[in-house]
Each structure stands twice: as structure tokens, then as C-alpha cells.
Steps between C-alpha positions, in 0.01 A plus 500: 500500500606855452532747784162649407331168576414432137567152367797445270450446128605136553211438738252708300583289196480178701162599644362571154631161386369295791153652490460348153571141614239225538447489876299263711400570858548334839368610841304783337800728441813297412551497125704218345649470151762294322702706254807436286786722612504822298736799481268696736532229763876458451552873557283486810714216638823697452670620818252315720519234765313171500418244767585139423245237612491272679681683776446865418869589453540850358727537194592775257393420144823477303561634152572152361142392582358813336715428193377141495138627508575732204672221306212260555252766388707571186523128425120468515493302824421763765491390862144483635429712805220473751369841598290568808353850513396571857368831638834573671749364241578321176671164542703356214577128542738300281727201511856481364523122477252332263359849455289423191282255697418756771238554641286234334707207625467619861121503464493141381789336685580562867861387443552787253383747764812413701729651232649836598301794374555872544265785570551871442258725684441855380306725735190679378673831591749449214214513248315807626127557543395312188616169649204484738256641246590246230513216751151582624361526146651167395400322821137599433508350148726195542355149516597260777821303447475131415522283807831347382679832572615504863399795715749786476 
């Protein structure tokens, strides 16, 4: 964010992008979507920290992983991301190992859920006032998520 409290262009662009995704809804206000990694999302992941699960260890996202995301996108095999848009934050989940199977394999096979996955959380404050407005609008329209998707 800038010193005036306005969101950065990175987060304005990301917000415009994510509001166009196909969201489903859990718990009345948690929006869930699976999206191939795009340049907007790669930029949003830059200079951020992630938590690795299981365990919750905090790590800095390294440039080699961001480069790998860009290379996979350019090669036509972008890494799938699981997005959870909550009133207080946007969560971006991904897996580095066997990344192309994520998150679908975890929904169908409990053993796959044990693989390490990472989550980047971006506070609603980074996006500005439109974050809550768009979230509310989409939560009103979104259909319930299929039961195979675990609660976020």
C-alpha cells in the first residue's frame, strides 16, 4: 500500500482479475476457486512469505520458485492454485511437488493431502475498499461449492 492508504497497482490489478473468476461459496462468505497461475498471481506472490503445511513453518518465497511458475506458464502447463477469498484476506494455496495434480488429488485421496503445500495470505487492507465490496457482491451471487471441496 502507499502512504496515502490507497492500494498498489499490483493489488488493484489482482483484485480486478480475481473478481472475474468462477467462485463457489462455503459458510456463506468464503469464496473458493481453482485457477491456473497467471502473471497477476505471480506478481502478487513476489516478495511475500508463505506458510508451509503441515506444520505452519513460515518461509520467504524465493525467486527460483517464481521463475519456475513463469516457465511453467510459458510452457503451457501453469501450476494450479487454490484461492480462498475470505472477508479478511485472500489465501493463495499451491504445492511445489506434484503441483499439477493439486488441489484435485487432495480432494479425492487423503494420502495426497499429506504432501507439503504452501499458503500465501494477503490482507484485505492491501487491496483497499473494493476488496470488501467485490467480495460481498460475489458472495451474494456464488453457488455453494461441491461437497468434495473441503471447508476452507
